[in-house]
N, C-alpha and C positions, 0 to 999 in steps of 0.2 A: 164237535171235537173236544176231548177231554185234556186236562193239563199234564196227565203222565205222557201223552204222545209228544206234545210240546217239548217237555223237559228232556226225553229221550232224543229229540232231533237235535238239541242244542249240545246235549253231552257229547253227541256224535263227532262234533266238530273236532278239527286239529287243535292241539294246545290246550291249555289250563282253560277251563270255564267255571264261572262263579256257580256256586250252589243256588239254583233258582226255585227250591222248593218253597223257601220261606219268601221270597219275592212274588211267586205267583200265589201264594195264599193271599197277599194283601191285593185286593182287586184293584186299587188306585195306583200301583206300582207301574203298570205301562201307559205311557203316554200316547193317545191317539188323537189324530187331527179330526175336527169335526167336518162332516161330510155337508158339502154344499147342496141346496136345493137346486132342482134344475133351472129355477128362473134366475138363481144369482150365482152360479157357477161360473159364467162367463164375465161377471162383473169384478169378482174378488179373486186377487191372486193369491196362491198359496205362500204362505211365510215360513212354513216348516223347512228347516234345513234339511232334514235326512228322513229317509224312511226306511222302515224294516223291511228288507226283501227276502220273503218266502211265503209259499201257499200256506203253511200252517198260521203264521202271523198275520196274513190277510184275511184269513177266516175268522181271526179273533177280533178283527176290526167289525166284521159283519155281527159277530155275536155281542159285540159291546152295544151295538145299535139296540138289542134286544134286552139289555139290561144286565148280561152276565159281567161285562166288564164296565163300570160306571165311567162315565166322563167327568173329569174335574174342570174347574173353572180356567179360563186363558189367563197366560201369563202376559208379561210387559211385551214380549215380542211376538205374540199371536200364538205361542205353543200352548198346548193344552196340559195343565198339570195342577197339582195341589202343593204348594210351597212347604208344608209341612210334612210331606210324605217323600222319602227316597224315592229316586227315580232310576230306571236302567237307561244310562246314557248311551248315545250311539256308538262310542267307542269302548264300552264295557264288554262286549262279547268280541273275542278274538276272531279276525276272519281266516279262513283257510283258502288256498287255491282253488278247492273245487266249489266254494260255497261262499260268495260275498254276502255277508248279512247286512252291512251298512253301506250306503252309496251316497256319496256327496252330489246331489242333484242340481246344486248351483253352479259347481265346479264343472261337472260334465255338460251341462248346458252350455256354458262357456266355451267349452273346449269344442264342442259340435258346432255351435254358433260360428266360431272362429274358422273352423275347418271348412265349413259349407261357405262361408264368405268368401275365402281363398279360392275354392273351387268355382265357384259362380262368376269371379272376377275374372278368372282364367278362361271362362266359357264366354263371358262378354268379350273379352280381348278377341278371342278367336273369331268372334261372329263381326267384329267390327272391320269396316273396308279397310281402315289403317291402323289395325290393331296387331296382335301379335299371334303366331302360330308357334306350336311347342313341338320338338321332335327329339327323339334320342339322338345321341351321337355316337357313332362307331365307325369302323372302317368302310362299312357299306352306306352310312347313311350321309358321311360328310360331303358337302357340294364339292364338285370337282375342282371348281375354281380356288379351292382354299389349299391347294397342294402346292408345294414350292417347285419353281422350276429348276432351282440348282442348290446345292449345298453350299453354305456359307461357311468358311474356314473358322475353326474354333477361336484362332488368335484374332480374328475381325468382328466377333460378336461383342455387343455393348457389355460393359460390365466386367466382373472378374470371376475366378473361382475361389471361394472362400477357402482358408487353410484348412488344415485337418483339425488344428485346435480349435477354430471358430465352429466347424462343424459338429466336433465333439461336443462343445459348450449347447449348441441348438439342439442335439439328440437328448442331452441330459435335461434340457428344460421342458422338451416335448414328453419325456419319460414322466417328468415330475407332474406335469398338468394333466396326463391321462391318469396316472396312479392316485391323485388326489382329487380328481374331479374338478379343476380349475374352471372358473367362469370365463365366457368368451372372451371378456376384455384381457383377461391374464394372458391367455392363448395367444391373443393378438400381440400383446406388448412383448411377452418373453420369447415366443416362437416365432411367429408369422413375420413380423416387422424387422426382429433381428436378423432373420434370415435374408429378407430383401436387403436391409441395409448392408449385409455381408456381400450381397452381390453387386451393389452399386457404389462402395466405397470401402477403402481398407481402413483398418482401426486408426491408421496414422492421419488419415485425410480429415481436415477440419471443414472442408466444403464439399457440397454435391456437385457431381460432375455433370455431364451432358443429360443423364438421366437419373432419377431417384423415385423414392416411394415415401409415401405418408399415410397416416391414420386419416381417415375422412368419414367418419359414421354419421356425421350430421349433413352430408352433402344430400341435396334434393333436388331433383329437375325442375327447371322452371316451370310454372303453370302453363303457359303457352305452348309448350312441347310436350308434356306428359299425356298420356291416353286416358288415364284415370287418376284419381287421388292416391297418393302413394301410401302404403301401409307401413307405419313406423320408419325404421332404418331401410335403406336399400342397398348399400355397398359400405365396405368398412376400411378398405385400403385401396390403393391405387399406384400404378407407376405412371410416371408423367416425364414429359420432356421439358428441360430449362430454356425454353424460347426467350425467358426475360431476360436472359443474360447474352443473347445472341444478337446478331445484325438486324435480325427480324422484327425486334422490338417495338420499333416504329409502327410497322405494319399490323402487329398485334395488339397495340394500344388504340390505333386507329378503328381497327374492326371493333373492339371491346366497347368503344364509347357508343357505338351505334346498336349494338345487340342489346336484346330486353334483359339479358343476363349481366350485362356490364362486364362480359367475361367472354374469354375465348372459347369456353365450354357450354354445355346445356345446363350448368348449374351455376348459382351465384355463390358457391363455396369460394371464401376470399382467397385462401392461400394456392388455390388453382385458378386465380383470376387471370393470369397471363401465361399459363403453363398447361400445354394442351395433355388432356388425358390419353394416355397410351393403352394402358390396361387396367381396367375395373376388376375388383376382386371383393367377392362376399365370403364373410366367414362365418360358419355355424358350428355347433356342438355335434358331436357324433350323432345324436339322436334327433337332432332338428328335423323338421317336417319338410321334405323335399318340395311339395306343392308351394309352400311359402317361399321358399328360396327361387324357385322357377319364376314366381310371380314376380318378385322384387327385382330379378334380372329383366324379366321381359318389359316391365315398366320403364326401368333404367335405359335399356338398348332403345326402346320405341322412341323414347323422348330424345336420346344423342341421334338417332337417324333423321328425325322429324327436323332438329335443330340444324344438321348439316344440311338437308335440303333447303330450309330456310337461307341458310348462309350463302349457298350457291345461288339461290334466286336473287338475294340481294346485290351480289356482285355484279350477276348479269343485268338486273335492272339498272344499276349504277353505270354500267357500260353502255346501256342504251341511252340514258339521260346525258352521259356526256357527248354523245353524238348529235342528240337532237334534244334538249331539255325543254323547249318551248312546247312540243306537241305532248299531251297526254298519251299514256299507255293505253292502246285500245285492247279489247277482250280478246282478240285473236293472237294479239301480240303477248299477252299475259299467258295464254294457253301454250305459245310457243317458248316462252321462257320457262315454263313449269316442265315441258317436255325436254328442254335441255338440261334442265337441273337433274331430271330423272337419268337423263344418258350419262351425265357426269358422275352421279352416284353409283352407276354400274361399273365405273373402271375402278371402285373400292370394292373388291370382292367380299370382304367381310370384316367384321371388327370382333378381336378374341376377348375373352375375359377367363375370370379363374374362380371356380368355387372350392373353398377350403373349408373342409368338413372333418373336424378333429385333426387327426395326423394324415389325411386324404387331401392331395391337390388334383382338382378336375378341372380340364380343359373345356370352355365353353365359347360357341362360335354364334355371332348373329349375323345375318345378312339382310338386304332389303330389296325387295321385288314387289313391283307395282304398287309402291308406298305402304307395303306391310312387311313389318319385322317378322323373321323366321328366326327361332332361337332353337339351338342344337345343344343339348347338354346330357350327360357330362362324361368326359372319359379321363380316367385317371392317369396322370402321366409322372406322379412322384408321391413319396410319403416322408413323413419325419419319424419313421420307425427304425430306420437304420442308416448308416453312413452312406451306402450306396444308395438307397433312395433319395437321401437328401441332394447327393450330387445329380441325380436324375430331375429333381426339382430346379436346381441352378441351370442345368441345361436348358429346360424348357423354358424358364423365365428369360433367359437371355435371347432364345429364339424369338420369343413373342416381342421383346423388345426390339429386336433386329429389325421385326414387321414393321413395327413404329418407324424406326429411322429410315427403312429402305422403301417403305409403301405409304404409309399413313401420312407423315410429315410432308414428303413431295407433293401427294395428292391434295393435300389441305393448302399449302402455299400457292399451288397451281389453280385451285377451283374455289378457293375462300378468300385468302389474303389478297391484298393489292400492293404488290412489291414496287416499289420505286426504283 
């Protein structure tokens, strides 16, 4: 292949291109990686950060082997070049949508490795006896026991409806974050947490009420309960109940002393030590990978269900020991306790969660069947793109908190705590 065909191919690319006649006339201009022999190809890893991706330039590498394009000596990073000679760098030729000339192989490899790792972890969890199954959530797939039996009057829902002025501020901040592509932490502080605080307390309130929300991006499930090692963060925000200020605080403290987490929850995140989790929330930017988010929630909810089963078993064992503390627990009695714990968990139909992806708030539901977590995601119930959509979020969060008040906490007190 002659030099004119190569120059014609480069000049056909979109955008301004350098004049390559002078560059091609110097045979040492192009830097080409040395080919490994069959005996050493597997022993030595390539240290070249970029490659030229085209059939024409690939053929040049073959020509170089025959002497048409001589090799220069190796540089300090394993690149082949002559320091005294100008080089055609990887970014010197503009790329076009139709023809990618330069590819970052290290970045691509890391992305593919991370993507494959997430998918493989999801596949492993699906195959585990006590793992996680993933399902889409819509009107036809939602488990029948997740429907409400009766509507709660709006004035009896936990929290409050933020004022129009508060909602306009939230909409303004969401517009700012979207327009200027703010990072996730900025979305959390300026939009998501601001909205949650608007639901659970008025601007004049100095103290939290019965329920509130907080940032918790460093919370991790305890190693005794998680199905696999977590990947980076798992959740970012949560709604919790303030039992640390209720008459049940003694029972909560007693339980926490005996728990592996030293907490009322499946995580040892200290601000939640004596405050039961009601709704766990994962936040992502609009272009985040959906599989990664689902994996995060699958690990989180699997650990939560396992923790709750352990907690129920502990109470049943304690009740049995209180009756006959001198006789060790037999194997058949352990099996009976385990079966009773599963029956108790069946009375808790589901645990809800939220995925926030940019402006979109999505409902997630987790259930527990035969000691395996079922995760259903995700159904959009509100957006921070308009005032009406923000009020839809307010209604949804208040409904989920009502589930915590009317279903989860009574179940928790009956099956986990020992109330005097």
